[in-house]
C-alpha atoms as a printed R data frame, in Angstrom:
    type eleno elety resid chain resno       x      y       z
1   ATOM     1    CA   MET     A     1  18.530 -0.889  -5.509
2   ATOM     2    CA   ALA     A     2  15.463  1.429  -5.508
3   ATOM     3    CA   VAL     A     3  12.237  1.306  -7.226
4   ATOM     4    CA   LYS     A     4  12.021  4.526  -9.408
5   ATOM     5    CA   ARG     A     5   8.563  4.213 -10.703
6   ATOM     6    CA   ILE     A     6   5.450  2.074 -10.665
7   ATOM     7    CA   VAL     A     7   2.989  2.215 -13.765
8   ATOM     8    CA   ALA     A     8  -0.510  0.909 -13.781
9   ATOM     9    CA   ASN     A     9  -1.168 -0.863 -17.113
10  ATOM    10    CA   ILE     A    10  -4.856 -1.071 -18.304
11  ATOM    11    CA   ALA     A    11  -5.683 -3.393 -21.262
12  ATOM    12    CA   ALA     A    12  -7.695 -1.747 -23.973
13  ATOM    13    CA   ARG     A    13  -8.274 -2.342 -27.674
14  ATOM    14    CA   ASP     A    14  -8.181  1.181 -28.452
15  ATOM    15    CA   PRO     A    15  -5.871  3.053 -26.142
16  ATOM    16    CA   ASP     A    16  -6.678  6.461 -27.755
17  ATOM    17    CA   ALA     A    17 -10.036  6.210 -26.350
18  ATOM    18    CA   ALA     A    18  -8.608  6.939 -22.863
19  ATOM    19    CA   ARG     A    19  -7.315 10.335 -23.973
20  ATOM    20    CA   SER     A    20 -10.565 12.354 -23.266
21  ATOM    21    CA   PHE     A    21 -11.104 10.620 -19.859
22  ATOM    22    CA   TYR     A    22  -7.552 10.933 -18.473
23  ATOM    23    CA   CYS     A    23  -6.533 14.097 -20.081
24  ATOM    24    CA   GLY     A    24  -9.813 15.936 -20.598
25  ATOM    25    CA   ILE     A    25 -11.417 14.857 -17.132
26  ATOM    26    CA   LEU     A    26  -8.459 14.226 -14.933
27  ATOM    27    CA   GLY     A    27  -6.052 16.753 -16.465
28  ATOM    28    CA   LEU     A    28  -3.023 14.415 -17.087
29  ATOM    29    CA   GLU     A    29  -0.667 14.800 -20.060
30  ATOM    30    CA   THR     A    30   0.314 12.408 -22.685
31  ATOM    31    CA   VAL     A    31   4.056 11.676 -21.925
32  ATOM    32    CA   MET     A    32   4.509  8.637 -24.332
33  ATOM    33    CA   ASP     A    33   2.448  7.640 -27.297
34  ATOM    34    CA   HIS     A    34   3.389  4.644 -29.487
35  ATOM    35    CA   GLY     A    35  -0.195  3.949 -30.729
36  ATOM    36    CA   TRP     A    36  -0.377  0.499 -29.029
37  ATOM    37    CA   ILE     A    37   0.437  2.070 -25.735
38  ATOM    38    CA   ILE     A    38  -0.235  5.591 -24.284
39  ATOM    39    CA   THR     A    39   1.256  6.734 -21.073
40  ATOM    40    CA   PHE     A    40  -0.489  9.617 -19.114
41  ATOM    41    CA   ALA     A    41   1.118 11.431 -16.311
42  ATOM    42    CA   ALA     A    42   0.597 14.331 -13.944
43  ATOM    43    CA   PRO     A    43   2.778 17.290 -14.930
44  ATOM    44    CA   ALA     A    44   5.985 17.707 -13.010
45  ATOM    45    CA   ILE     A    45   4.923 16.082  -9.729
46  ATOM    46    CA   GLU     A    46   7.457 13.802  -7.717
47  ATOM    47    CA   MET     A    47   5.932 11.164  -5.641
48  ATOM    48    CA   GLN     A    48   7.133  7.976  -4.184
49  ATOM    49    CA   PRO     A    49   6.177  4.863  -6.082
50  ATOM    50    CA   GLN     A    50   3.099  3.176  -4.298
51  ATOM    51    CA   ILE     A    51   1.292 -0.040  -4.608
52  ATOM    52    CA   SER     A    52  -1.933 -0.491  -2.310
53  ATOM    53    CA   VAL     A    53  -3.213 -4.117  -1.606
54  ATOM    54    CA   ALA     A    54  -6.766 -4.115  -0.033
55  ATOM    55    CA   SER     A    55  -9.643 -6.404   0.923
56  ATOM    56    CA   GLU     A    56 -11.986 -3.593   0.367
57  ATOM    57    CA   GLY     A    57 -12.288 -0.073  -0.918
58  ATOM    58    CA   GLY     A    58 -13.155  1.550   2.504
59  ATOM    59    CA   SER     A    59 -16.643  2.388   3.807
60  ATOM    60    CA   GLY     A    60 -17.982 -0.757   2.461
61  ATOM    61    CA   THR     A    61 -16.963 -0.151  -1.149
62  ATOM    62    CA   VAL     A    62 -15.477 -2.543  -3.516
63  ATOM    63    CA   VAL     A    63 -11.653 -2.160  -4.197
64  ATOM    64    CA   PRO     A    64 -11.044  0.224  -7.047
65  ATOM    65    CA   ASP     A    65  -8.715 -0.520  -9.875
66  ATOM    66    CA   LEU     A    66  -6.856  2.811  -9.532
67  ATOM    67    CA   SER     A    67  -6.813  5.650  -7.088
68  ATOM    68    CA   ILE     A    68  -6.087  9.229  -8.388
69  ATOM    69    CA   GLU     A    69  -5.512 12.130  -6.182
70  ATOM    70    CA   VAL     A    70  -6.495 15.481  -7.419
71  ATOM    71    CA   ASP     A    71  -6.092 18.973  -6.138
72  ATOM    72    CA   ASP     A    72  -9.627 20.071  -6.946
73  ATOM    73    CA   LEU     A    73 -12.135 17.258  -6.525
74  ATOM    74    CA   GLU     A    74 -15.308 19.381  -7.218
75  ATOM    75    CA   ASN     A    75 -13.840 20.529 -10.588
76  ATOM    76    CA   VAL     A    76 -13.006 16.958 -11.650
77  ATOM    77    CA   GLU     A    77 -16.526 15.819 -10.462
78  ATOM    78    CA   LYS     A    78 -18.077 18.605 -12.569
79  ATOM    79    CA   ARG     A    79 -16.003 17.705 -15.543
80  ATOM    80    CA   ALA     A    80 -16.783 14.011 -15.266
81  ATOM    81    CA   ARG     A    81 -20.545 14.709 -14.902
82  ATOM    82    CA   ASP     A    82 -20.434 17.208 -17.980
83  ATOM    83    CA   ALA     A    83 -18.730 14.315 -20.023
84  ATOM    84    CA   GLY     A    84 -21.744 12.028 -19.007
85  ATOM    85    CA   CYS     A    85 -19.832  9.867 -16.657
86  ATOM    86    CA   ALA     A    86 -21.838  8.213 -13.843
87  ATOM    87    CA   ILE     A    87 -20.699  8.708 -10.342
88  ATOM    88    CA   GLU     A    88 -20.849  5.309  -8.579
89  ATOM    89    CA   TYR     A    89 -19.882  6.314  -5.229
90  ATOM    90    CA   GLY     A    90 -19.907  9.587  -3.517
91  ATOM    91    CA   PRO     A    91 -18.707 12.260  -3.199
92  ATOM    92    CA   ALA     A    92 -18.136 11.362   0.266
93  ATOM    93    CA   ASP     A    93 -16.008 12.736   3.119
94  ATOM    94    CA   GLU     A    94 -14.309  9.654   4.554
95  ATOM    95    CA   PRO     A    95 -13.091  9.265   8.332
96  ATOM    96    CA   TRP     A    96  -9.451  8.804   7.164
97  ATOM    97    CA   GLY     A    97  -9.307 12.330   5.747
98  ATOM    98    CA   VAL     A    98 -10.157 12.157   2.003
99  ATOM    99    CA   ARG     A    99 -13.125 13.366   0.032
100 ATOM   100    CA   ARG     A   100 -13.597 10.992  -2.884
101 ATOM   101    CA   PHE     A   101 -15.880  9.516  -5.605
102 ATOM   102    CA   TYR     A   102 -15.997  6.523  -7.794
103 ATOM   103    CA   LEU     A   103 -16.392  6.400 -11.544
104 ATOM   104    CA   ARG     A   104 -15.405  4.222 -14.450
105 ATOM   105    CA   ASP     A   105 -13.039  4.850 -17.299
106 ATOM   106    CA   PRO     A   106 -13.854  4.115 -20.843
107 ATOM   107    CA   PHE     A   107 -12.645  0.396 -20.258
108 ATOM   108    CA   GLY     A   108 -14.795 -0.176 -17.277
109 ATOM   109    CA   ARG     A   109 -12.019  0.216 -14.694
110 ATOM   110    CA   LEU     A   110 -13.287  1.574 -11.388
111 ATOM   111    CA   ILE     A   111 -11.373  4.735 -10.560
112 ATOM   112    CA   ASN     A   112 -11.314  6.231  -7.144
113 ATOM   113    CA   VAL     A   113 -10.762 10.014  -7.517
114 ATOM   114    CA   LEU     A   114  -9.744 11.689  -4.256
115 ATOM   115    CA   SER     A   115  -8.413 14.617  -2.546
116 ATOM   116    CA   HIS     A   116  -6.955 14.967   0.972
117 ATOM   117    CA   ARG     A   117  -8.761 17.317   3.391
118 ATOM   118    CA   THR     A   118  -8.174 18.822   6.716
119 ATOM   119    CA   ILE     A   119  -9.877 16.914   9.589
120 ATOM   120    CA   SER     A   120 -11.346 19.313  12.208
């Protein structure tokens, strides 16, 4: 038996309101849309399914609802600011090798957007 995928489900009255945030800001693609549920995914990236369980978010922050790794953090931050999203934490270079910031999606979920960096 092997876990093939883990999907984060976010309750929302209007799932379509997520499209501009998850596609427009984070660059995800719509891979399924039944109206009542829309699934967004990164294009053609294979990754091991993961679940994180935490008592804090690191550096004294609260635990975010989702963590999303991107390849160009500065670009995502610019797109978020241009869209009027408030950055709630960061951007910060963390001692465990990531640069990240927190913002909220249209439904109030706290999103940790991060990129791995080389520690010198």
